[in-house]
N, CA, C, O and the ligand as a Tripos MOL2 file, in Angstrom:
@<TRIPOS>MOLECULE
protein
  257   255    65     0     0
PROTEIN
NO_CHARGES

@<TRIPOS>ATOM
      1 N         100.4010  101.8440  108.1690 N.3       1 MET1
      2 CA         99.4150  102.6340  107.4370 C.3       1 MET1
      3 C          98.4890  103.3280  108.4240 C.2       1 MET1
      4 O          98.4760  103.0000  109.6100 O.2       1 MET1
      5 N          97.7250  104.2750  107.9360 N.am      2 LYS2
      6 CA         96.7950  105.0140  108.8030 C.3       2 LYS2
      7 C          95.4770  104.2410  108.8950 C.2       2 LYS2
      8 O          94.9860  103.6940  107.9080 O.2       2 LYS2
      9 N          94.9280  104.2150  110.0960 N.am      3 CYS3
     10 CA         93.6870  103.4980  110.3290 C.3       3 CYS3
     11 C          92.5170  104.2300  109.6860 C.2       3 CYS3
     12 O          92.3610  105.4350  109.8860 O.2       3 CYS3
     13 N          91.6880  103.5170  108.9120 N.am      4 VAL4
     14 CA         90.5580  104.1630  108.2500 C.3       4 VAL4
     15 C          89.3160  104.2040  109.1520 C.2       4 VAL4
     16 O          88.3280  104.8630  108.8290 O.2       4 VAL4
     17 N          89.3780  103.4990  110.2720 N.am      5 ILE5
     18 CA         88.2300  103.4710  111.1760 C.3       5 ILE5
     19 C          88.2200  104.6970  112.0870 C.2       5 ILE5
     20 O          87.2430  105.4450  112.1270 O.2       5 ILE5
     21 N          89.3090  104.8910  112.8130 N.am      6 CYS6
     22 CA         89.3370  106.0060  113.7640 C.3       6 CYS6
     23 C          90.0480  107.2300  113.1850 C.2       6 CYS6
     24 O          89.9440  108.3250  113.7370 O.2       6 CYS6
     25 N          90.7710  107.0500  112.0730 N.am      7 ARG7
     26 CA         91.4700  108.1410  111.3940 C.3       7 ARG7
     27 C          92.5220  108.8210  112.2620 C.2       7 ARG7
     28 O          93.0240  109.8870  111.9060 O.2       7 ARG7
     29 N          92.8510  108.2260  113.3710 N.am      8 ASN8
     30 CA         93.8610  108.7950  114.2510 C.3       8 ASN8
     31 C          95.0480  107.8700  114.4190 C.2       8 ASN8
     32 O          96.2020  108.2940  114.4540 O.2       8 ASN8
     33 N          94.7250  106.5920  114.5220 N.am      9 GLY9
     34 CA         95.7520  105.6100  114.8420 C.3       9 GLY9
     35 C          96.5980  105.2310  113.6510 C.2       9 GLY9
     36 O          96.2240  105.4280  112.4960 O.2       9 GLY9
     37 N          97.7520  104.6800  113.9720 N.am     10 ILE10
     38 CA         98.6380  104.0940  112.9720 C.3      10 ILE10
     39 C          98.6600  102.5900  113.2370 C.2      10 ILE10
     40 O          98.7160  102.1510  114.3860 O.2      10 ILE10
     41 N          98.6150  101.8160  112.1650 N.am     11 THR11
     42 CA         98.6380  100.3660  112.3690 C.3      11 THR11
     43 C         100.0610   99.8670  112.4230 C.2      11 THR11
     44 O         100.9660  100.4610  111.8370 O.2      11 THR11
     45 N         100.2520   98.7690  113.1330 N.am     12 GLU12
     46 CA        101.5550   98.1330  113.1410 C.3      12 GLU12
     47 C         101.3910   96.6250  113.0480 C.2      12 GLU12
     48 O         100.3340   96.0740  113.3560 O.2      12 GLU12
     49 N         102.4760   95.9640  112.6110 N.am     13 GLU13
     50 CA        102.4370   94.5330  112.4170 C.3      13 GLU13
     51 C         102.1770   93.8100  113.7370 C.2      13 GLU13
     52 O         102.7520   94.1360  114.7750 O.2      13 GLU13
     53 N         101.3150   92.8470  113.6600 N.am     14 GLY14
     54 CA        101.0220   92.0750  114.8630 C.3      14 GLY14
     55 C         100.3300   90.7820  114.4880 C.2      14 GLY14
     56 O         100.2910   90.3870  113.3230 O.2      14 GLY14
     57 N          99.8000   90.1490  115.4790 N.am     15 TYR15
     58 CA         99.0940   88.8920  115.2410 C.3      15 TYR15
     59 C          97.7210   88.9540  115.8780 C.2      15 TYR15
     60 O          97.5220   89.5730  116.9230 O.2      15 TYR15
     61 N          96.7870   88.2990  115.2230 N.am     16 THR16
     62 CA         95.4400   88.2580  115.7520 C.3      16 THR16
     63 C          94.9040   86.8400  115.6450 C.2      16 THR16
     64 O          95.5620   85.9560  115.0960 O.2      16 THR16
     65 N          93.7280   86.6340  116.1650 N.am     17 SER17
     66 CA         93.0730   85.3490  115.9580 C.3      17 SER17
     67 C          91.6920   85.6040  115.3890 C.2      17 SER17
     68 O          91.1240   86.6840  115.5500 O.2      17 SER17
     69 N          91.1680   84.6010  114.7270 N.am     18 LEU18
     70 CA         89.9090   84.7640  114.0070 C.3      18 LEU18
     71 C          89.0420   83.5480  114.2560 C.2      18 LEU18
     72 O          89.5360   82.4210  114.2600 O.2      18 LEU18
     73 N          87.7560   83.7670  114.4630 N.am     19 VAL19
     74 CA         86.8310   82.6600  114.6750 C.3      19 VAL19
     75 C          85.8490   82.6470  113.5130 C.2      19 VAL19
     76 O          85.1910   83.6450  113.2190 O.2      19 VAL19
     77 N          85.7650   81.4870  112.8580 N.am     20 LEU20
     78 CA         84.7950   81.3070  111.7740 C.3      20 LEU20
     79 C          83.7610   80.3040  112.2170 C.2      20 LEU20
     80 O          84.0940   79.2410  112.7390 O.2      20 LEU20
     81 N          82.5010   80.6430  112.0080 N.am     21 GLU21
     82 CA         81.4500   79.7130  112.3950 C.3      21 GLU21
     83 C          80.6260   79.3510  111.1780 C.2      21 GLU21
     84 O          80.2830   80.1970  110.3520 O.2      21 GLU21
     85 N          80.3210   78.0750  111.0930 N.am     22 ARG22
     86 CA         79.4530   77.6080  110.0020 C.3      22 ARG22
     87 C          78.6240   76.4490  110.5620 C.2      22 ARG22
     88 O          79.1760   75.5050  111.1280 O.2      22 ARG22
     89 N          77.3300   76.5210  110.4060 N.am     23 ASP23
     90 CA         76.4360   75.5150  110.9800 C.3      23 ASP23
     91 C          76.7670   75.2900  112.4510 C.2      23 ASP23
     92 O          76.7160   76.2100  113.2670 O.2      23 ASP23
     93 N          77.1080   74.0420  112.7660 N.am     24 GLN24
     94 CA         77.3540   73.7120  114.1740 C.3      24 GLN24
     95 C          78.8390   73.8020  114.5060 C.2      24 GLN24
     96 O          79.2490   73.4860  115.6230 O.2      24 GLN24
     97 N          79.6340   74.2280  113.5470 N.am     25 THR25
     98 CA         81.0750   74.1220  113.7120 C.3      25 THR25
     99 C          81.7450   75.4780  113.8930 C.2      25 THR25
    100 O          81.3840   76.4570  113.2400 O.2      25 THR25
    101 N          82.7060   75.5180  114.7740 N.am     26 THR26
    102 CA         83.4960   76.7310  114.9590 C.3      26 THR26
    103 C          84.9610   76.4110  114.7150 C.2      26 THR26
    104 O          85.5220   75.4990  115.3210 O.2      26 THR26
    105 N          85.5660   77.1710  113.8250 N.am     27 LEU27
    106 CA         87.0050   77.0160  113.5890 C.3      27 LEU27
    107 C          87.7090   78.2450  114.1410 C.2      27 LEU27
    108 O          87.2650   79.3740  113.9350 O.2      27 LEU27
    109 N          88.7960   78.0180  114.8360 N.am     28 VAL28
    110 CA         89.5630   79.1130  115.4050 C.3      28 VAL28
    111 C          90.9550   79.1380  114.7710 C.2      28 VAL28
    112 O          91.6780   78.1410  114.7880 O.2      28 VAL28
    113 N          91.3100   80.2770  114.2220 N.am     29 PHE29
    114 CA         92.6430   80.4790  113.6750 C.3      29 PHE29
    115 C          93.4210   81.3860  114.6040 C.2      29 PHE29
    116 O          92.9320   82.4300  115.0360 O.2      29 PHE29
    117 N          94.6300   80.9750  114.9030 N.am     30 LYS30
    118 CA         95.4500   81.7750  115.8120 C.3      30 LYS30
    119 C          96.7320   82.2310  115.1280 C.2      30 LYS30
    120 O          97.1600   81.6540  114.1280 O.2      30 LYS30
    121 N          97.3240   83.2580  115.6760 N.am     31 SER31
    122 CA         98.5980   83.7790  115.1560 C.3      31 SER31
    123 C          98.4950   84.1530  113.6870 C.2      31 SER31
    124 O          99.3700   83.8100  112.8920 O.2      31 SER31
    125 N          97.4370   84.8480  113.3280 N.am     32 ILE32
    126 CA         97.2810   85.3450  111.9630 C.3      32 ILE32
    127 C          98.0070   86.6780  111.8410 C.2      32 ILE32
    128 O          97.7510   87.5930  112.6240 O.2      32 ILE32
    129 N          98.9090   86.8020  110.8710 N.am     33 PRO33
    130 CA         99.5770   88.0850  110.6990 C.3      33 PRO33
    131 C          98.5850   89.1630  110.2820 C.2      33 PRO33
    132 O          97.7920   88.9590  109.3620 O.2      33 PRO33
    133 N          98.6260   90.3040  110.9530 N.am     34 ALA34
    134 CA         97.6740   91.3740  110.6720 C.3      34 ALA34
    135 C          98.3020   92.7220  110.9990 C.2      34 ALA34
    136 O          99.2980   92.8030  111.7180 O.2      34 ALA34
    137 N          97.7040   93.7720  110.4610 N.am     35 GLN35
    138 CA         98.0550   95.1340  110.8480 C.3      35 GLN35
    139 C          97.0300   95.5600  111.8890 C.2      35 GLN35
    140 O          95.8270   95.4740  111.6440 O.2      35 GLN35
    141 N          97.4850   96.0110  113.0260 N.am     36 ILE36
    142 CA         96.5710   96.3440  114.1180 C.3      36 ILE36
    143 C          96.7210   97.8080  114.5090 C.2      36 ILE36
    144 O          97.8290   98.3080  114.7040 O.2      36 ILE36
    145 N          95.5810   98.4830  114.6180 N.am     37 CYS37
    146 CA         95.5820   99.9080  114.9650 C.3      37 CYS37
    147 C          95.9220  100.0900  116.4470 C.2      37 CYS37
    148 O          95.3460   99.4400  117.3200 O.2      37 CYS37
    149 N          96.8660  100.9820  116.7030 N.am     38 HIS38
    150 CA         97.2700  101.3480  118.0500 C.3      38 HIS38
    151 C          96.1280  101.9470  118.8430 C.2      38 HIS38
    152 O          95.9610  101.6830  120.0330 O.2      38 HIS38
    153 N          95.3600  102.7440  118.1650 N.am     39 ASN39
    154 CA         94.3750  103.5830  118.8100 C.3      39 ASN39
    155 C          93.0700  102.8460  119.1130 C.2      39 ASN39
    156 O          92.6080  102.8550  120.2550 O.2      39 ASN39
    157 N          92.4760  102.2120  118.1110 N.am     40 CYS40
    158 CA         91.1510  101.6100  118.3070 C.3      40 CYS40
    159 C          91.1870  100.0840  118.2830 C.2      40 CYS40
    160 O          90.1950   99.4360  118.6170 O.2      40 CYS40
    161 N          92.3260   99.5050  117.8880 N.am     41 GLY41
    162 CA         92.4320   98.0560  117.9200 C.3      41 GLY41
    163 C          91.8730   97.3630  116.6880 C.2      41 GLY41
    164 O          91.8060   96.1340  116.6500 O.2      41 GLY41
    165 N          91.4690   98.1330  115.6780 N.am     42 GLU42
    166 CA         90.9790   97.5350  114.4480 C.3      42 GLU42
    167 C          92.0680   96.6810  113.8120 C.2      42 GLU42
    168 O          93.2380   97.0610  113.7880 O.2      42 GLU42
    169 N          91.6650   95.5240  113.2970 N.am     43 GLU43
    170 CA         92.6290   94.5940  112.7200 C.3      43 GLU43
    171 C          92.4350   94.5100  111.2110 C.2      43 GLU43
    172 O          91.3180   94.3390  110.7220 O.2      43 GLU43
    173 N          93.5200   94.6320  110.4970 N.am     44 TYR44
    174 CA         93.4770   94.5490  109.0410 C.3      44 TYR44
    175 C          94.2170   93.3170  108.5900 C.2      44 TYR44
    176 O          95.4210   93.1860  108.8120 O.2      44 TYR44
    177 N          93.4980   92.4130  107.9550 N.am     45 ILE45
    178 CA         94.1040   91.1820  107.4470 C.3      45 ILE45
    179 C          94.2140   91.3160  105.9330 C.2      45 ILE45
    180 O          93.2410   91.6600  105.2630 O.2      45 ILE45
    181 N          95.3990   91.0430  105.3980 N.am     46 SER46
    182 CA         95.6090   91.2370  103.9650 C.3      46 SER46
    183 C          94.7670   90.2400  103.1750 C.2      46 SER46
    184 O          94.3850   89.1890  103.6890 O.2      46 SER46
    185 N          94.4830   90.5840  101.9150 N.am     47 SER47
    186 CA         93.6160   89.7450  101.1050 C.3      47 SER47
    187 C          94.2540   88.3800  100.8400 C.2      47 SER47
    188 O          93.5520   87.3760  100.7140 O.2      47 SER47
    189 N          95.5950   88.3460  100.7550 N.am     48 GLU48
    190 CA         96.2850   87.0600  100.5450 C.3      48 GLU48
    191 C          96.0580   86.1530  101.7480 C.2      48 GLU48
    192 O          95.7190   84.9770  101.6140 O.2      48 GLU48
    193 N          96.2570   86.7360  102.9270 N.am     49 VAL49
    194 CA         96.0760   85.9610  104.1600 C.3      49 VAL49
    195 C          94.6230   85.5110  104.2990 C.2      49 VAL49
    196 O          94.3330   84.3830  104.6960 O.2      49 VAL49
    197 N          93.7370   86.4150  103.9630 N.am     50 ASN50
    198 CA         92.3140   86.1160  104.0290 C.3      50 ASN50
    199 C          91.9480   84.9300  103.1420 C.2      50 ASN50
    200 O          91.1710   84.0570  103.5300 O.2      50 ASN50
    201 N          92.5310   84.9200  101.9320 N.am     51 LYS51
    202 CA         92.2700   83.8380  100.9870 C.3      51 LYS51
    203 C          92.7730   82.5200  101.5520 C.2      51 LYS51
    204 O          92.0910   81.4970  101.4840 O.2      51 LYS51
    205 N          93.9870   82.5610  102.1170 N.am     52 GLU52
    206 CA         94.5680   81.3860  102.7460 C.3      52 GLU52
    207 C          93.6600   80.8490  103.8470 C.2      52 GLU52
    208 O          93.4520   79.6410  103.9630 O.2      52 GLU52
    209 N          93.1320   81.7500  104.6400 N.am     53 LEU53
    210 CA         92.2770   81.3450  105.7440 C.3      53 LEU53
    211 C          91.0250   80.6530  105.2440 C.2      53 LEU53
    212 O          90.5990   79.6350  105.7900 O.2      53 LEU53
    213 N          90.4400   81.2220  104.1940 N.am     54 LEU54
    214 CA         89.2190   80.6340  103.6480 C.3      54 LEU54
    215 C          89.5050   79.2590  103.0590 C.2      54 LEU54
    216 O          88.7000   78.3380  103.2020 O.2      54 LEU54
    217 N          90.6660   79.1190  102.3890 N.am     55 ASN55
    218 CA         91.0640   77.8050  101.8670 C.3      55 ASN55
    219 C          91.2020   76.7950  103.0010 C.2      55 ASN55
    220 O          90.6940   75.6770  102.9170 O.2      55 ASN55
    221 N          91.8920   77.2010  104.0540 N.am     56 SER56
    222 CA         92.0930   76.3250  105.2040 C.3      56 SER56
    223 C          90.7550   75.9550  105.8170 C.2      56 SER56
    224 O          90.5210   74.8050  106.1870 O.2      56 SER56
    225 N          89.8770   76.9520  105.9220 N.am     57 ALA57
    226 CA         88.5800   76.7150  106.5240 C.3      57 ALA57
    227 C          87.8080   75.6990  105.7130 C.2      57 ALA57
    228 O          87.2080   74.7830  106.2750 O.2      57 ALA57
    229 N          87.8130   75.8480  104.3850 N.am     58 ASN58
    230 CA         87.0950   74.9090  103.5400 C.3      58 ASN58
    231 C          87.6570   73.5010  103.6610 C.2      58 ASN58
    232 O          86.9080   72.5260  103.7120 O.2      58 ASN58
    233 N          88.9910   73.4020  103.7070 N.am     59 ARG59
    234 CA         89.6110   72.0910  103.9120 C.3      59 ARG59
    235 C          89.1740   71.5190  105.2520 C.2      59 ARG59
    236 O          88.8340   70.3400  105.3520 O.2      59 ARG59
    237 N          89.1840   72.3510  106.2660 N.am     60 GLY60
    238 CA         88.7960   71.9100  107.6170 C.3      60 GLY60
    239 C          87.3770   71.3880  107.6390 C.2      60 GLY60
    240 O          87.1000   70.3370  108.2160 O.2      60 GLY60
    241 N          86.4730   72.1310  107.0030 N.am     61 TYR61
    242 CA         85.0760   71.7120  107.0060 C.3      61 TYR61
    243 C          84.8680   70.4160  106.2470 C.2      61 TYR61
    244 O          84.0170   69.6000  106.6010 O.2      61 TYR61
    245 N          85.6720   70.2340  105.1780 N.am     62 ASN62
    246 CA         85.5390   69.0000  104.4090 C.3      62 ASN62
    247 C          85.9300   67.7710  105.2090 C.2      62 ASN62
    248 O          85.4520   66.6700  104.9390 O.2      62 ASN62
    249 N          86.7990   67.9590  106.1920 N.am     63 LEU63
    250 CA         87.2690   66.8330  106.9960 C.3      63 LEU63
    251 C          86.2400   66.4180  108.0320 C.2      63 LEU63
    252 O          86.3210   65.3250  108.5930 O.2      63 LEU63
    253 N          85.2670   67.2950  108.2850 N.am     64 LEU64
    254 CA         84.3300   67.0020  109.3680 C.3      64 LEU64
    255 C          83.2400   66.0430  108.9250 C.2      64 LEU64
    256 O          82.3670   65.6910  109.7190 O.2      64 LEU64
    257 ZN         92.0390  102.9020  114.5390 Zn       65 ZN65
@<TRIPOS>BOND
     1     1     2 1
     2     2     3 1
     3     3     4 2
     4     3     5 am
     5     5     6 1
     6     6     7 1
     7     7     8 2
     8     7     9 am
     9     9    10 1
    10    10    11 1
    11    11    12 2
    12    11    13 am
    13    13    14 1
    14    14    15 1
    15    15    16 2
    16    15    17 am
    17    17    18 1
    18    18    19 1
    19    19    20 2
    20    19    21 am
    21    21    22 1
    22    22    23 1
    23    23    24 2
    24    23    25 am
    25    25    26 1
    26    26    27 1
    27    27    28 2
    28    27    29 am
    29    29    30 1
    30    30    31 1
    31    31    32 2
    32    31    33 am
    33    33    34 1
    34    34    35 1
    35    35    36 2
    36    35    37 am
    37    37    38 1
    38    38    39 1
    39    39    40 2
    40    39    41 am
    41    41    42 1
    42    42    43 1
    43    43    44 2
    44    43    45 am
    45    45    46 1
    46    46    47 1
    47    47    48 2
    48    47    49 am
    49    49    50 1
    50    50    51 1
    51    51    52 2
    52    51    53 am
    53    53    54 1
    54    54    55 1
    55    55    56 2
    56    55    57 am
    57    57    58 1
    58    58    59 1
    59    59    60 2
    60    59    61 am
    61    61    62 1
    62    62    63 1
    63    63    64 2
    64    63    65 am
    65    65    66 1
    66    66    67 1
    67    67    68 2
    68    67    69 am
    69    69    70 1
    70    70    71 1
    71    71    72 2
    72    71    73 am
    73    73    74 1
    74    74    75 1
    75    75    76 2
    76    75    77 am
    77    77    78 1
    78    78    79 1
    79    79    80 2
    80    79    81 am
    81    81    82 1
    82    82    83 1
    83    83    84 2
    84    83    85 am
    85    85    86 1
    86    86    87 1
    87    87    88 2
    88    87    89 am
    89    89    90 1
    90    90    91 1
    91    91    92 2
    92    91    93 am
    93    93    94 1
    94    94    95 1
    95    95    96 2
    96    95    97 am
    97    97    98 1
    98    98    99 1
    99    99   100 2
   100    99   101 am
   101   101   102 1
   102   102   103 1
   103   103   104 2
   104   103   105 am
   105   105   106 1
   106   106   107 1
   107   107   108 2
   108   107   109 am
   109   109   110 1
   110   110   111 1
   111   111   112 2
   112   111   113 am
   113   113   114 1
   114   114   115 1
   115   115   116 2
   116   115   117 am
   117   117   118 1
   118   118   119 1
   119   119   120 2
   120   119   121 am
   121   121   122 1
   122   122   123 1
   123   123   124 2
   124   123   125 am
   125   125   126 1
   126   126   127 1
   127   127   128 2
   128   127   129 am
   129   129   130 1
   130   130   131 1
   131   131   132 2
   132   131   133 am
   133   133   134 1
   134   134   135 1
   135   135   136 2
   136   135   137 am
   137   137   138 1
   138   138   139 1
   139   139   140 2
   140   139   141 am
   141   141   142 1
   142   142   143 1
   143   143   144 2
   144   143   145 am
   145   145   146 1
   146   146   147 1
   147   147   148 2
   148   147   149 am
   149   149   150 1
   150   150   151 1
   151   151   152 2
   152   151   153 am
   153   153   154 1
   154   154   155 1
   155   155   156 2
   156   155   157 am
   157   157   158 1
   158   158   159 1
   159   159   160 2
   160   159   161 am
   161   161   162 1
   162   162   163 1
   163   163   164 2
   164   163   165 am
   165   165   166 1
   166   166   167 1
   167   167   168 2
   168   167   169 am
   169   169   170 1
   170   170   171 1
   171   171   172 2
   172   171   173 am
   173   173   174 1
   174   174   175 1
   175   175   176 2
   176   175   177 am
   177   177   178 1
   178   178   179 1
   179   179   180 2
   180   179   181 am
   181   181   182 1
   182   182   183 1
   183   183   184 2
   184   183   185 am
   185   185   186 1
   186   186   187 1
   187   187   188 2
   188   187   189 am
   189   189   190 1
   190   190   191 1
   191   191   192 2
   192   191   193 am
   193   193   194 1
   194   194   195 1
   195   195   196 2
   196   195   197 am
   197   197   198 1
   198   198   199 1
   199   199   200 2
   200   199   201 am
   201   201   202 1
   202   202   203 1
   203   203   204 2
   204   203   205 am
   205   205   206 1
   206   206   207 1
   207   207   208 2
   208   207   209 am
   209   209   210 1
   210   210   211 1
   211   211   212 2
   212   211   213 am
   213   213   214 1
   214   214   215 1
   215   215   216 2
   216   215   217 am
   217   217   218 1
   218   218   219 1
   219   219   220 2
   220   219   221 am
   221   221   222 1
   222   222   223 1
   223   223   224 2
   224   223   225 am
   225   225   226 1
   226   226   227 1
   227   227   228 2
   228   227   229 am
   229   229   230 1
   230   230   231 1
   231   231   232 2
   232   231   233 am
   233   233   234 1
   234   234   235 1
   235   235   236 2
   236   235   237 am
   237   237   238 1
   238   238   239 1
   239   239   240 2
   240   239   241 am
   241   241   242 1
   242   242   243 1
   243   243   244 2
   244   243   245 am
   245   245   246 1
   246   246   247 1
   247   247   248 2
   248   247   249 am
   249   249   250 1
   250   250   251 1
   251   251   252 2
   252   251   253 am
   253   253   254 1
   254   254   255 1
   255   255   256 2
@<TRIPOS>SUBSTRUCTURE
     1 MET1         2 RESIDUE 1 A MET
     2 LYS2         6 RESIDUE 1 A LYS
     3 CYS3        10 RESIDUE 1 A CYS
     4 VAL4        14 RESIDUE 1 A VAL
     5 ILE5        18 RESIDUE 1 A ILE
     6 CYS6        22 RESIDUE 1 A CYS
     7 ARG7        26 RESIDUE 1 A ARG
     8 ASN8        30 RESIDUE 1 A ASN
     9 GLY9        34 RESIDUE 1 A GLY
    10 ILE10       38 RESIDUE 1 A ILE
    11 THR11       42 RESIDUE 1 A THR
    12 GLU12       46 RESIDUE 1 A GLU
    13 GLU13       50 RESIDUE 1 A GLU
    14 GLY14       54 RESIDUE 1 A GLY
    15 TYR15       58 RESIDUE 1 A TYR
    16 THR16       62 RESIDUE 1 A THR
    17 SER17       66 RESIDUE 1 A SER
    18 LEU18       70 RESIDUE 1 A LEU
    19 VAL19       74 RESIDUE 1 A VAL
    20 LEU20       78 RESIDUE 1 A LEU
    21 GLU21       82 RESIDUE 1 A GLU
    22 ARG22       86 RESIDUE 1 A ARG
    23 ASP23       90 RESIDUE 1 A ASP
    24 GLN24       94 RESIDUE 1 A GLN
    25 THR25       98 RESIDUE 1 A THR
    26 THR26      102 RESIDUE 1 A THR
    27 LEU27      106 RESIDUE 1 A LEU
    28 VAL28      110 RESIDUE 1 A VAL
    29 PHE29      114 RESIDUE 1 A PHE
    30 LYS30      118 RESIDUE 1 A LYS
    31 SER31      122 RESIDUE 1 A SER
    32 ILE32      126 RESIDUE 1 A ILE
    33 PRO33      130 RESIDUE 1 A PRO
    34 ALA34      134 RESIDUE 1 A ALA
    35 GLN35      138 RESIDUE 1 A GLN
    36 ILE36      142 RESIDUE 1 A ILE
    37 CYS37      146 RESIDUE 1 A CYS
    38 HIS38      150 RESIDUE 1 A HIS
    39 ASN39      154 RESIDUE 1 A ASN
    40 CYS40      158 RESIDUE 1 A CYS
    41 GLY41      162 RESIDUE 1 A GLY
    42 GLU42      166 RESIDUE 1 A GLU
    43 GLU43      170 RESIDUE 1 A GLU
    44 TYR44      174 RESIDUE 1 A TYR
    45 ILE45      178 RESIDUE 1 A ILE
    46 SER46      182 RESIDUE 1 A SER
    47 SER47      186 RESIDUE 1 A SER
    48 GLU48      190 RESIDUE 1 A GLU
    49 VAL49      194 RESIDUE 1 A VAL
    50 ASN50      198 RESIDUE 1 A ASN
    51 LYS51      202 RESIDUE 1 A LYS
    52 GLU52      206 RESIDUE 1 A GLU
    53 LEU53      210 RESIDUE 1 A LEU
    54 LEU54      214 RESIDUE 1 A LEU
    55 ASN55      218 RESIDUE 1 A ASN
    56 SER56      222 RESIDUE 1 A SER
    57 ALA57      226 RESIDUE 1 A ALA
    58 ASN58      230 RESIDUE 1 A ASN
    59 ARG59      234 RESIDUE 1 A ARG
    60 GLY60      238 RESIDUE 1 A GLY
    61 TYR61      242 RESIDUE 1 A TYR
    62 ASN62      246 RESIDUE 1 A ASN
    63 LEU63      250 RESIDUE 1 A LEU
    64 LEU64      254 RESIDUE 1 A LEU
    65 ZN65       257 GROUP 0 **** ****
């Protein structure tokens, strides 16, 4: 798809990592499937993946 940030780049399938912080805790997610812009590097994570991440994060925080 076309990047909405720089309006020049085209995104392609790739992987990214995401850091979530809450209170004193930092959770790091790696190898998240994402669309990444060639031109500016903007990362687009789908809403399904995003939901999964939030679920995982909540489970993770509950274990602490
Ligand atoms: Zn871009």
